[in-house]
C-alpha positions as CSV (number, residue, x, y, z in Angstrom):
1,X,7.0,24.8,-47.5
2,X,9.4,22.3,-45.1
3,X,11.3,23.4,-42.6
4,X,12.4,20.4,-40.3
5,X,14.6,21.5,-36.5
6,X,16.9,19.8,-34.3
7,X,15.6,17.2,-32.3
8,X,18.2,18.3,-29.0
9,X,18.6,21.1,-27.0
10,X,21.8,22.3,-25.2
11,X,20.4,23.6,-21.8
12,X,23.8,23.9,-20.5
13,X,27.7,24.9,-22.8
14,X,30.5,25.9,-20.8
15,X,33.9,26.7,-22.4
16,X,37.3,27.9,-21.7
17,X,40.4,28.4,-23.5
18,X,43.6,30.4,-22.6
19,X,46.7,31.3,-25.2
20,X,50.5,31.5,-24.4
21,X,52.6,34.1,-23.6
22,X,52.0,36.7,-26.3
23,X,55.0,39.6,-27.0
24,X,54.0,43.4,-27.9
25,X,55.7,44.7,-30.6
26,X,56.7,47.5,-28.6
27,X,58.3,45.6,-25.9
28,X,60.0,43.0,-24.8
29,X,57.2,42.4,-22.3
30,X,54.3,39.8,-22.2
31,X,50.4,38.3,-21.6
32,X,47.7,35.5,-22.3
33,X,44.9,35.8,-23.6
34,X,42.4,34.0,-21.4
35,X,38.2,33.0,-22.2
36,X,35.2,31.7,-20.6
37,X,32.4,31.1,-22.0
38,X,29.1,30.3,-20.1
39,X,25.0,30.1,-21.9
40,X,21.9,28.7,-20.2
41,X,19.3,28.1,-22.4
42,X,15.4,28.0,-21.4
43,X,13.0,26.3,-23.6
44,X,9.1,26.8,-23.4
45,X,6.7,24.8,-24.6
46,X,3.7,26.5,-26.8
47,X,1.9,22.9,-28.2
48,X,3.9,20.8,-29.3
49,X,5.1,21.9,-32.7
50,X,6.3,25.5,-31.3
51,X,8.8,26.1,-28.7
52,X,10.2,29.4,-27.0
53,X,13.8,30.0,-26.6
54,X,14.7,31.7,-24.0
55,X,18.7,32.1,-21.4
56,X,21.5,33.8,-20.6
57,X,24.4,33.9,-21.5
58,X,28.0,35.9,-20.0
59,X,30.9,36.3,-22.2
60,X,34.9,36.9,-19.7
61,X,38.1,38.1,-21.5
62,X,41.3,38.9,-19.6
63,X,44.4,39.9,-20.7
64,X,46.6,42.5,-19.2
65,X,47.7,45.3,-22.4
66,X,49.9,47.4,-20.7
67,X,53.0,46.2,-21.5
68,X,55.0,47.6,-18.5
69,X,53.3,45.7,-15.6
70,X,54.7,43.2,-14.1
71,X,53.0,39.6,-13.8
């Protein structure tokens, strides 16, 4: 069996996404959904064939689920 991996690594990734105003079905209020994600990957080479990957991930999602909250 032969296994080939990719020859690159995204060491740092960051993305941000937001939606427009989403309406509640129980009132006339609305809210937006915001999301931010980040990944840091640290490679630890063992030898010329093997590398151990470690790292950190961060995810943050914000929204208001109270339709009566004033924005």
